[in-house]
N, C-alpha and C positions, 0 to 999 in steps of 0.2 A: 308262307312261301307262295301259295296259290294266289293270294291277293297281290303280292309283289309282281308275280308273272303277269297277271292281268293288267296291272298298272303300267308295267313296262311295255306290254303289247299295245295298249291304248296310246301311250306316248309315241312309240315308234311309228305307229300307223297314222298318227294325227287324227284319231277319231274323237270327235267331241259329241256327237249325237248318240243318245242312248239307243235309238232305233238301228244304228248302223254298227254298233260295237260288235266285235267278234272275239271269241275266246282264243287263247294262245293255240298255235297249231298242234301242240302235243296232247290236247284234251279232245277225246272223241265226242262227237255230238250224238245226242239221243233225241228221238222225237216221241212225245207222249200225247195222247188224246184224253182230255178231261171232259166228260159229259156232265153238264151242269144241271142241277135240279131246281135251284132257286135263284141263283145269281144270273145277271144279264151278261152274256159272253162278250159283247162289245165293250161294255164298261170294265169288265174284269181284264180284258185284253190290254186296255190302256194302263190299268194298275200294275199288271205283271211287267209290262214293258218299261214303265217308269221305275219300278223298284229293281228289276233284274236286268235291264237292258245293257248296262255297262259291263255285265258279266257275260255278255254274248247271247242272252236269251232272246228269242223271238217268239211272238204269239200271233197266231192267225185265227180268225173266227170262222166257224161253219155255222152260219145263221140258221140253216135248215134244221139242225139238230141241237142248237144252242150249246155247241161244244167249242172248246179251245184246243188248238193244235199248237203245242209248245215244243220248241227245240232248244237244246242247250246241253251242257255237260251233265252227267248223271248226278253228281253231288248237288249242283244248283237246282236241278229238276226236283230233287227230293224236297228242297226248301220251298220250291214253287208249289209242289203237291200239298204240303202242309198249309200254306197260305190259302190255297184254293179251298181246301177242306174247311177251313175256318170261315171264309167268306161266302161259301155256298150253303151255309146253314139257313134254315127258315128264319125269317125275321121274328123277333119276339112279339107277342100280342101287345097291342096298344091299350093303355089304361084310360 
């Protein structure tokens, strides 16, 4: 149902860019700050926007703290959190 609502909202609003997509009006937006330890915030911001942009997620970088400020509905932000946790792990040692 949620996916159908997002698709209808995107079609009605004529939004084609992942960076400008907005969630349906009925879903409240939440903002989370993710402080990164290993990943580059600028690169991860692009990844998050590419994957979740059509769901209305926006990501902004705070370069000073290497943090991501991400806004979206709570359910999608949980998916974003899981992805960030995986991508922010230390790189495995090279052999």
